[in-house]
C-alpha positions in Angstrom: 44.9 101.5 114.9 46.3 98.2 113.6 48.6 95.9 115.6 51.3 95.9 116.7 50.7 99.0 118.8 53.5 100.3 121.0 53.5 103.3 123.3 56.1 104.4 125.9 55.5 108.2 125.7 59.0 108.8 124.5 60.1 112.4 124.7 56.6 113.4 126.1 54.9 112.3 122.9 52.1 109.8 122.2 50.9 107.7 119.4 47.2 108.0 118.4 44.5 109.7 120.5 44.9 109.1 124.2 42.5 110.7 126.6 42.0 111.0 130.4 39.1 111.7 132.7 38.4 112.3 136.3 36.3 109.6 138.0 34.7 111.9 140.6 31.7 114.1 139.5 32.3 117.8 139.5 36.1 117.6 139.7 38.6 118.9 137.1 39.1 116.9 133.9 42.8 116.0 133.4 43.8 115.8 129.7 46.3 113.1 128.8 49.3 115.3 128.1 49.3 116.7 131.6 50.0 113.2 132.8 53.1 112.3 130.8 55.9 112.4 133.3 59.6 112.3 133.1 59.9 111.3 136.8 61.3 114.5 138.2 57.9 115.5 139.6 57.7 112.6 142.1 61.1 110.9 142.2 59.7 107.9 140.3 61.9 106.8 137.4 60.1 105.6 134.3 60.5 102.0 133.4 62.5 102.8 130.2 64.3 105.8 131.6 62.4 108.2 129.3 58.8 109.1 130.1 55.6 107.4 131.5 51.9 108.0 132.0 50.8 108.9 135.5 47.4 108.8 137.0 46.5 111.8 139.2 43.6 113.0 141.4 43.0 116.2 143.4 40.6 114.7 146.0 40.8 111.9 148.5 39.1 108.8 147.1 39.1 110.3 143.7 40.2 108.4 140.6 41.4 108.7 137.1 40.9 106.7 133.9 43.2 106.9 130.8 41.8 105.7 127.6 43.8 104.2 124.7 43.3 104.9 121.0 41.0 102.4 119.3 42.7 99.3 118.1 41.8 96.4 115.9 42.8 92.7 115.8 43.4 91.4 112.3 44.8 87.9 111.9 46.9 87.9 115.1 46.9 84.4 116.7 47.9 85.5 120.2 46.8 89.2 120.6 48.1 90.3 124.0 48.4 93.5 126.1 51.8 93.9 127.7 52.7 96.9 129.9 54.6 97.9 133.0 52.7 99.1 136.1 53.9 100.9 139.2 51.7 101.9 142.1 52.4 103.6 145.4 51.2 103.7 149.0 48.6 106.2 147.9 46.9 103.7 145.6 43.5 102.4 146.6 42.7 100.2 143.6 43.7 99.7 139.9 42.1 97.8 137.0 42.5 97.4 133.3 39.2 97.8 131.3 38.1 97.2 127.8 35.4 98.7 125.6 34.4 96.6 122.6 32.8 98.2 119.6 31.9 101.4 121.5 30.2 99.4 124.3 30.7 100.6 127.9 34.0 99.8 129.7 34.1 96.4 131.5 36.8 95.0 133.8 39.5 93.1 132.0 41.7 92.5 135.1 41.4 93.8 138.7 44.7 94.1 140.5 45.4 93.4 144.1 47.3 96.2 145.7 50.2 94.8 147.7 52.4 96.8 150.1 55.4 94.7 149.1 55.0 96.0 145.5 54.9 99.8 146.3 57.2 101.7 144.0 58.2 98.7 141.9 57.7 98.3 138.2 55.9 95.0 137.4 55.3 93.4 134.0 51.7 92.7 133.2 50.5 90.4 130.4 46.8 90.1 129.5 45.6 87.9 126.6 43.0 89.5 124.3 42.1 86.5 122.2 38.4 86.7 123.3 38.1 89.9 121.3 39.3 88.6 117.9 35.9 89.0 116.4 35.4 92.7 117.4 35.6 95.5 114.9 37.8 97.4 117.3 38.4 97.9 121.0 39.6 100.5 123.4 41.6 99.9 126.7 41.1 101.7 129.9 43.5 102.0 132.8 41.5 103.0 135.9 42.7 103.7 139.5 41.6 105.4 142.7 43.8 107.0 145.3 43.4 107.1 149.1 44.1 110.8 149.1 44.8 113.6 146.6 47.9 112.4 144.9 50.0 112.9 141.8 51.2 109.8 140.1 49.6 107.3 142.4 49.7 104.8 139.5 52.1 104.9 136.5 52.0 103.0 133.2 55.0 102.6 130.8 56.3 100.6 127.9 52.9 99.4 126.6 52.4 97.0 123.7 49.4 95.3 122.1 50.8 92.7 119.8 50.7 89.1 118.5 52.9 87.9 121.4 55.4 85.2 120.7 58.0 83.6 123.0 60.8 84.5 120.6 60.4 87.7 118.5 63.0 90.3 117.6 61.7 93.4 115.8 63.5 96.0 113.7 62.2 99.3 115.0 64.0 102.2 113.4 67.0 103.2 111.2 68.6 106.6 111.2 71.3 108.3 109.3 72.1 111.2 107.0 69.9 112.1 104.0 72.9 112.6 101.7 76.6 111.7 101.6 79.7 112.1 99.3 82.0 109.4 98.1 84.4 108.1 100.8 82.6 110.2 103.4 82.0 108.2 106.6 78.3 107.5 106.9 77.0 106.5 110.4 73.9 104.4 110.5 72.1 103.6 113.8 69.6 100.8 114.1 67.1 100.4 116.9 65.6 97.0 117.5 63.4 95.4 120.2 62.9 92.1 122.0 59.2 91.8 121.4 59.1 88.3 122.7 58.2 87.1 126.2 61.6 85.3 126.5 65.0 86.9 127.0 67.6 86.5 124.3 71.4 86.1 124.6 74.1 88.0 122.6 75.0 84.9 120.7 71.5 84.1 119.6 71.2 86.5 116.7 73.0 89.0 114.4 72.1 92.6 113.3 73.0 93.2 109.6 73.4 96.4 107.6 72.0 95.9 104.1 72.8 98.4 101.3 70.9 98.2 98.0 69.9 94.6 98.8 73.3 93.4 99.8 74.6 92.7 103.3 77.7 94.8 103.9 78.2 94.5 107.6 77.0 92.5 110.6 77.3 92.6 114.4 76.5 90.1 117.1 73.3 90.8 119.0 73.0 92.0 122.6 71.5 90.2 125.6 68.0 91.6 126.0 65.2 91.0 128.4 61.6 91.0 127.2 60.2 94.4 126.0 63.6 96.1 125.8 64.9 98.3 123.0 68.6 98.4 122.0 70.6 100.3 119.5 73.7 99.5 117.4 75.7 101.7 115.0 77.3 100.9 111.7 79.8 102.9 109.5 79.9 102.8 105.7 81.9 104.7 103.1 80.0 105.2 99.8 82.0 104.4 96.6 81.5 105.3 92.9 79.8 101.9 92.5 76.9 103.0 94.6 73.9 104.5 92.8 72.9 108.1 93.5 69.7 106.9 95.2 71.2 104.4 97.7 69.1 102.6 100.3 70.1 101.1 103.7 68.1 98.7 105.7 68.5 96.7 108.9 67.9 93.0 109.0 67.8 90.8 112.1 69.0 87.2 111.6 67.6 85.1 114.4 67.1 81.4 113.7 64.7 81.0 116.6 62.4 83.9 115.6 58.7 82.9 115.6 57.7 86.1 113.7 59.9 86.8 110.6 57.6 89.6 109.3 59.3 92.3 111.4 62.9 91.3 111.0 63.7 93.7 108.2 63.1 97.4 109.0 62.0 100.3 106.9 64.4 101.7 104.3 66.7 104.7 104.9 67.2 106.5 101.5 70.6 108.3 101.2 71.5 110.4 98.2 75.1 109.8 97.1 76.5 113.1 95.9 79.2 113.0 93.2 82.0 115.3 94.1 82.6 118.1 91.5 86.3 118.8 90.8 87.8 121.8 88.8 88.2 120.9 85.1 90.4 122.3 82.4 88.9 123.7 79.2 90.4 125.0 75.9 93.6 123.0 76.3 96.2 123.5 73.6 99.9 122.7 73.2 103.0 123.7 71.2 106.0 121.4 71.0 108.3 123.5 68.8 110.3 124.8 71.7 109.7 122.2 74.3 106.1 121.7 75.6 103.9 124.7 76.1 100.3 124.2 77.4 97.7 126.9 77.3 94.2 126.6 78.9 91.5 128.7 80.5 
């Protein structure tokens, strides 16, 4: 898969082919979808309040590895893995691994398990610049538990991207597929602070672009790193709008170090012309006043 790659298991879904495996011979193999949690199972709240990936084992000392889809670096100057990690008092060890061009997994970073960090989400940032010349690579997230435990390690809000200090990204645009003249059209825009530095509300603007022309703008929101946000715009189509109208979201941020992702994908909206009753066969007679006849 090309970069940027983002995964937060939103709505219990996943991008690409994730897989999971037990690390103790003879034990049950856990497939990845069993380990997407909303948090109700353990009392752990996901980092982005939606869903997360949880490592599980059924035996004391057992372990679990989750494998990412294959990814490829192509021209990125600072390819970096960013994710959020939570471990519990049941965690024995945890490491991030990498397999390059189908070679065996090797340790990318080994983590020290600290009691002071139990139950806390921590941001992890690992450079991947040493793997620029690989055809592709696959990441592994491996942990062992002290006892049989569900969710002894959790992963959330993962990105593999060309990391910049300042980088806002247009993620998504949503709205109706069709609208009539003067009908209120609500357009929602999702964007993300993909940079490693926080941004303030006065640093940037979110603009609604219709058929290539900016028609509305809003001040940005204060965002920490790796956070998504949403704003909503309203528009009223007019007779001047073409039937095939197109909306886009543009982020205007003077400090942005990556302008390639500041304009989002297009939202096509078909503008429907209202059909009113018409009069046919109209005729008139003015001999005795005005008399009109029609059908």
